[in-house]
N, C-alpha and C positions, 0 to 999 in steps of 0.2 A: 434354559440359560440361568446362570447364577444371578441372584439379586445383588445390585450394587447400591450403596448408599449415596454415592456422589450424584448430586442433582436430583435425588429422588426423596420421597417421603420415608420416614423412619419405619423400618420393618421390625415388629416386635418378635422377640424369640419366645418359644413356648414358656408359659408361666409368667409372661409379662415382665414387670420390673424385677431385677435381680440385684438390688442394691446390697453391697457388702456380702454377696453370696454367689461366687462364680469361680471358674478356673481359667487361668491364662497359661498357655504353654508356648515357650520360645523354642524354635528349632533353628539351631545355628551350626556353624562349622567350628570344630575345636581349634583353638589358636587364633581365632579372629578378633579377640579382645571383647567378646560379647559378655563374658562372665561378670565383669564389673558393672556394666550397664544393666544387666538383668537383676543383679543384686541391688542396685540403686532403685530399680522399680519396686522390688519387694519391700525394701526399707522405707520407701516413701509412704507406702500404705500403712506400715506399722506406725510411722510417725503421725499419721492421721488418726491413730487410736483404734485401728482395725487389725485384728490378728490375721496372720497369714501362715500357711504351711508351704515351705519351699523345699523342693526336691531337685537335686542336680543329677542328671543321667548323662554320663560321659564315657568316652571310649578309653581303651587301655593303650593308647599311643600318645605321642606328643602333640601332633596337630594334623589336621586334614580330614579326620573322620567326623561323623555327625555327633552333635551333643544337644541335649535338651535341658531346659530348666522350666520346672512347673511351679506355678504359684497359685495356691488355693486361697482365695479371699473368703474368710469365714468369721463373721461377727460373733457367731456362737462359740468360737474358740476351739473348734475341733482341731486335733493335732495330727490326724492321719490324712494320707492321700485320699481324695474322694473317688477318683476314677472318672473318666470322661473329660472332655475339653469344651469350654464355651467359646473361647477366643484363641485361635492359633496364630502365632506370629511366625510365619513360614519364611525363614531367611536362608534356607539351605535347599538348592535345586536337587541335590542328590536324594533327599528324602521327601520330595514334594508330594508324591502320590500317597505315601504312608501318612504324612501329616494332614493332608486334606481329608483323607478317610477317617482320621481320628477325631474330627470335630463332631460334636453332638448335633443331631438335626435341629435346625433353627439357630445354630451358632454362627460364629463370625470367623472369617479368614482375612488376616492382615498380611500383605505381602508387598514386595518391591515391584512396582508396576512400570519401571523404566522400560523394560522390554515387554512387548505385548505377549500375552499367553493365549493359546487357543481355547475355545469354549470347552473342549473336551477335558481340559485340565481342572475344571471346576465342578461343583455339585449344585444342582438346582435348589436344594433345601438348606443352603447356607448363604449368608450375606457376605459379599466380598468388599474389602476395604483396601483399595490399591493406592499406595503412596509411592511416587517415583523417587525413592531414597537415593539411588545411585546418581540420578540426574541432578538432584539437589546438591549432593556432595561435589559432583564434578564442577558445578557452577561456583561453589564456594571455596573449594580447596584445590591446590595443584599437587601437593605431596600425596603419594599413593597411600602411605601409612595413615596419614591424617584422614583421608577419604574413608578408609576402612573403620577407623576408631570412632570418628564422629558420626558415621552412619548409625552406629549403635545408639548414640545419645539422641540422634534425630528421631529414631523410632520410639524411644522412651518419651520424647516430647509429644509426638503424635498420639501416643497412648494416653498421655496425661489429659489431653483434650477429650478423647473419645470416652475415657472412663471417669472424667471429672476429678482427676487427682490435682490437688493444689500445687501449682508450679513453684510457689514460694517454699514449700517443703522440700522439693527436689533441689532447688537452688541452694538451700541451707546444707543439704547433704553433700552437694558438690563442693561447697566451700570447706566442709569438714574433711572430705576425702583428700583435697589438695591443699590442706593447711600447710603453710610453709613453702608452697609452690604457687604463689599468687598469679603468676603469668599463665597458669593453666585454668584458673577458675573462670575467667571471662569467656574464653573460647568455648568451653563446655556449656556454659549458660546460653551463649548465643546459639549453639547447635541445638540445645533443648528447645529454644523458642522457634527455630526454623521448622522443626517438626510440628510443634504445637500450633503455630500460625497456619501451616498448611492444612492441618486437620480441621481447625475451626472454620476455615474458609470453604473447604470442599465438602464437609460432612455435617449433617445435623447432629450436633454434640450436646449432651453426652448420649451414649448408647443406653439401652435398658440395663446393661451391665455397668454399674457405676459405683464409685466409692464415695461414701458420705462420712465425714468426721464423726467419730464415736469415742467412747471411753471404755473400750473393752480390752485394752492391752494391760492397763494397770502398771504394776512394777515388774512385769515379765521381762526377761532378758532374751536376746537373740544370739545363740551361741551354738557351736558344733560340739559334738560329744568328745572328739579327740582332744580339743583344747580344754574342755571341762575335766576330762580324766587326767590330763597332764597337770592341771592346777591342783586336782585332788592329790596327786602324787607328791607335789611340793608340800601341801598342807599335811600330808601323811608322813612327812619326814624323809622322803627319798632323797638320797644324795648321789646315787649312781644309776646311770642309764646306759645300757649297752644294747645296741640295736643294729639291724641290717635293713636297708630300705626295702619296703614291700607295700604295694597298694592293698588295702586302704589304711594302713596303720602308720605310714611314715610321718604324717603331720602330727601324730601324738608326740613322738620324740622331738620333733622340731618345736612344737609348742612348749614342751618341757624345758627346752633350752632357752626359749624366750622368757618363760616365767622365772627360770633360775637367774638369768641375767638381771632381772628386775628385783627379785627378792633375796637371792643368795650371794650376790657379789659383795665384797667388802674391800674397797680400794682395788689393788692389783691382785688380791688373793681370792680366788674362787673357792667357794665351799661346796663344790659339786664336781663330779666327773661324768662326762658324756662321751661315749666312745662309739663311733661307727665301726663295727667289727667287719671282718672279711666275709663272714657268713653267719647264718642263724646259729650254727653250732657254737661258734666262738662267742656269740653274744650271750647265749644262755649260760655258757661256761663262766664268763666273766661275772654274770649276775650271781651265780651260785658261789663263786669265790668271794665276792664282796659280801654276800649274805653270811657266809661262814665266818667272815672276819668281823661281823657285827654291824656292817652298814645296811641301810635299807636300800635295796636295789631292785630294778625291774627291767624288763624288755617289752617292747611292743612289736607285734607281728600279726600274721594272719595264718590261714589254714596251712599253706605249704611250709611255713616256718615251723608251725607246731609239729608237722610230720618229721622235720629234720631234728627237732629238739628231743625226741622221744627218749633216747638213752640217758641224756643228762637229766631229764625230768625224773626218771626212775632213780637216778643217783640222789637227787635232792629229796625225794620222798623217803628213800630207804636210809640215807644218812641223816635225814631230818634237818635240812637246812632251809631257812626261810628264803622265798623268792616270790616275786609278783610278776605275772605275765598278763599283759593286756592283749587279748585276742580280738582284733577287729575283723569279724567274719565276713567272708565273701563267697561267691559261688564256686563250687568245686565239683568233682575232684580234679587233681592235677592243676594245671593253670586255670582251668574252668572259666569263670567269668570274673576277672580281676576287679572290674568296676561295677559289679552288681551285688546286691545284698542277699544274704541268707543267714539262717541259724543252723549251720550244718557242721559245726565243729564240736558239738556237745559230747558225743561219745569219745571222740579223739582226745578231748581234754579231760573228761571225767575219769578215764582209765588210761591216761597217757603212760607209755612205756610198756615193756614186756613184763610178764609176771603179774602178780596180784597187786594192783595199785588202785587207789581211790583218791581223787583230788577235789578240793573245794572249788566250786564255781560260784561267782556272783553274777546276777542277771539284772543289770540296770535297765529301766524302761525309757530313759531319756537323758539328756545331758546333765540335768540336776542330779539324778541318781548316779550318773557316771562320775561326777565330782565326789559325791558322798561315798560311793563304794570304792572309788579310786584311792581315797584316803584310808578307808576302813581296811582295805586289803592288806596294808602293811602291818596294822595291828594284828590281824588274823594270822598272817604269815609268821610273825614273831611269836605270837601266843601259841600257835599250833606247831611251830617249827616245821613248816612244810610249804610247798608251792601253792599259791592261790591264783586262780585265773579270774580275771574280770572280762566277762563275755559281752563285748560290744558287738555291733555289726556295722556294715558300711552305712546303713540308713541313719543310725545314731551318730556314728563317728565322723562322717564327712559332710553331713547336711546340717544346716543351721536350724535350730528349733527355737520356738518361743517356749520358755519354761520358767518355773519359779526361780527367783534369785537364789544364789548359793548362800548357805548359812553356815556359820562356824562358831562353835563355843570356845571362846578364848581360854576358858578354864580347862579345856580338854588337854590331857597329856598322853604322850605315846605309851602304849601298852607293850612293853618289851617282853612280857611273859616271864617264864622261869629262867632266870639267869643267876648262877651261883657267883657270889662276890668273893673278893679276897678275904673279907672279914668272916664270911660264912665258912670258908675253907679253913681258916686259921682257928675257928671255934671248934673244929673237929667234926663238922657235919659230914656224914657219909656221902661221897659223890660217886655216882655211877652214871655215865653219860646216857645210858639207856635204861636207867632204873626208874620205875614208876613208884613214887613214894606216897601218892594219895589216891590212886585208883582212877584218875582221869585219862590215863594213857600218855600223858605228857611228862617227859623227864626234865631234869635241869640240864642246862648247858653252861659252858664257860666261854668267855671271849678269849682269843689268843693273848697271852701275856698277863692273864689275870693274876697268876701267882708263879714264882720261879720254880717251885717244886711240887705243887699240888694242883689238882684240877685239870691236868693235861690229859689228853687222850688221842688215840689215832683214829682219824676219820677215814672210813673205808666203805666201799660199795659191796664188800663181801659180808657174809654172815658173821655175827659176833654176839657175845653175851651182854648182860646188863652193864658190865664195866668196860665195854668196847674192846674186849679181848677176842681175838680171832677164834672162831669155832664153827665147825661144820656138823655139830651134833644136832640130830633131828629135834629133840625136845627144846634145845636152845633156840633154834630157828623158829619153831612154832610159838614159843613164848614171846619172841619179838614181834612176829606177825600178828598175833592176837592182841598185843598191846597197841599196835598201829590201828587195828580195828576199834579198840576202845577209844583211842584218840579221835577217830572219825565220828564215833558216837558223841563225844564231847563237842565236836564241831557243830553238831545239830543245835546245841544250845547257844552258840556264839554267832552264827550267821544270821542275816536279816530274815525275819519271819515272813511267811506269805501273807498276802492281803486278801481277805475274804469280804465279799459283798453279797448281801441277801437280796433276792428279787422282791419286787413290790407285792407279788402274789406268791402264795405257797406253790412250790413246784418240785418235781422229781428230776428236773433237768439241771445239770451243772456244766460249767465251762471252765477249763483250766487253760491258762495262757501265760506268757512271760515275755520279757524284753520289749523290743520295739513294737511288737504286736499290740501292746496296751493302747497305743494311740488310736488305732482303728477299732479296737474292742469297745472303748468308751462310747463311740458313736454307734457302733453296731447294736449295742444293748438297747439304746433308745429306739432305734428303728424296729428291732424285734418286738419290743414292748408294744409299739404302735400296731403291730400285726398280731398281738395276742400271744406272743411267744415269750415266756418269762423264764429266766434262768438265774440261779445263783452262780457266782463266779469266784475263782481263786487265782490270784496272780502270784506265780512263783517268783521268788527273788534270790534263791540260792539253792545249791546242792552241797551237802546232803540235805535231804528233805526232812522237815520236822514231822512229828506224829500227826500234826493237823492236816497234812496233805493227804495221807492215806485215809484219815477219818472223813475228809470232805468227799473223797471218791466213794467210799462205802456208804455214805448217807444218801447218795443219789442213785436213781435207777439207771440213768444214762449220763455219761460225762463226755462232752466234746473236748478234745485236746487240740488247740490251735497252735500250729508251729510252721516255720518257714524252712522246711527241708523236705526231701522226697520220701525218706524212709521212716518218718515218725520217730526221730531219735529221742525226743523227750518222753514219748510214750514208752519206748523201750526202757529208758531209765526208770520210769515210774513203776512199770510192771516188775522189773528186775529187783529194784531196791525196796519197794514197798509191799511186795508179794501180793499184788492185786490181780483180780480176775480180768484178763485182757478184754473180755466181752463187754465190760463196763465202759471201756475207753474207746471212743470213736474218733479217729484221726480226721482233722481238717487241715490239709496241707497245701501250702502255697509256696512255690519255689522257682518261679520264672525269673527271679532276679530283681523284680520290681517290689517296692514296699507293698505289703498286704493292705487291702482297703476294707472299709466297713461293708461296701457293696458285696465284696467277695465272701466275707464271713457270713453275712445274713443269707446270701443266696445258697451257700454250701450247707448251712445248718437247716434252712427251710426245706431244701431238697432232700436232706437225709431223714427228716422226721417221719415221713410216711413209711419209708422202708423199715424203720426201726419200730413201727407201731407205737410211737411215743405221742401221748396227748400232752401238749405243751403246758396246760394248766393243772395237770394231775398232781395231787398232793404227794409230798415225799412219803416214802414208806417209814413208819415209826421205827 
């Protein structure tokens, strides 16, 4: 029989006290109004000075299917999902068995006990916390919608008692949430205390899982990557956004619209254009047209959108037109898993379009870098006169992260790159639209209307010479294509450099990773060191790769490459672009749609070491 806390002595979970170090997972029904209550729970812990990692797992429909919200409480400030569940808030009968099985041994199960459950539906190694939420709501409310919404607040109240969360903090958050709607504040606070009072009366509170006020959050902000990237676009000077709705990128364009209303409006005159196009082809076409005309323009999309944009992306590459594409990656191929995370668009974006193309990719690790790279992308697109991809994923884009506050240098100015002015043209400077004057592969361009008679050219997707004159001569074509390669080499000096960290002990083992994997990797390295496994690491931040990337791989006997896709796409890029020995690169791949965890990384590397005959503490080869 399961253990119950009601009327019994407190049962300790394995490891005893778990203050500020545990995982709570909410199992709800999509569309039930639980999202705001669960977010209220997470934010209340942050307000108490304790960091959390919050991950939303939701279905790709409007309502009715299961949804989960996981909150990792971690005073140590880890940013990645831990894996495992210490307290399951099981509010969805459809997923009951799965949710019960997901609780770690010695953990806790919180559920609505209004209707009795057979003993077979529980586990003997977990402690059951039954609260008759429906019965409490039915006594207090007559409206069915109120019963549903306030049930969520009631369970937050019960959890505040069980986990020792300060109710005053939650009350303050409720007041902030309903600011300007005073009539809603008191009912929500009353519902909060209904749940709290019941738990205090029926259970020995708090549990060994509890929250204690700390000072571990500091000045960190709680923000999702899509909103951060959209703000970066505003700061980067973007004035045009053309997009077509697609999960998980839609909220990026919507956030850009909110930011523009705040920062770009001037009276009745908007200083921006946001167009919801009829499809992805139209959206990227509008972006390219705006970029050709001198505006800073972008689209936000995901893998299926990238597939549809291929021909236009080739045009922008070949005609050398600036464009920024925010790709919030999801599970593929085809429709795939629209609401799950992956890093599976790398090859599709790096070589987008037919023929020989190579595109710049930026690889942010969290919302802070999504903001930084979201602004930088526009400078790079203008400087290089080419499409630039900001490679987010659903984990970064749609989940709220605790991260460093955004920083901006007010002295920074937009880098428009090589633009031929009217004065330069009138001074008699030779203008060839595809003429490389200084060996960096980047020609000068003019904006439409720069001069009435000089500096004009025909923009085409067909081959042409250095002066934009149509030509199908082989040497002319090769000259142009080789110049584009030279420009790609120049890009290596402009994109963000990789971040290298040396292990505490000399080692021949290296680990390469990128993007949202960084959150789990930081924690994994600590666990590995405790087990005597030391590794140097390199976090990639952009493609094309600088020379430091190949050098890192060649300096180590074995290099693990951690990524979140099936086929090792980053490994393919590294082997192809850096001319590396494939035997040096060992793939660690995680692609079930959930965020990668430190537990997974440590387990996969530890399991691989014996087969590779790698001694973890072996010194690197000179």
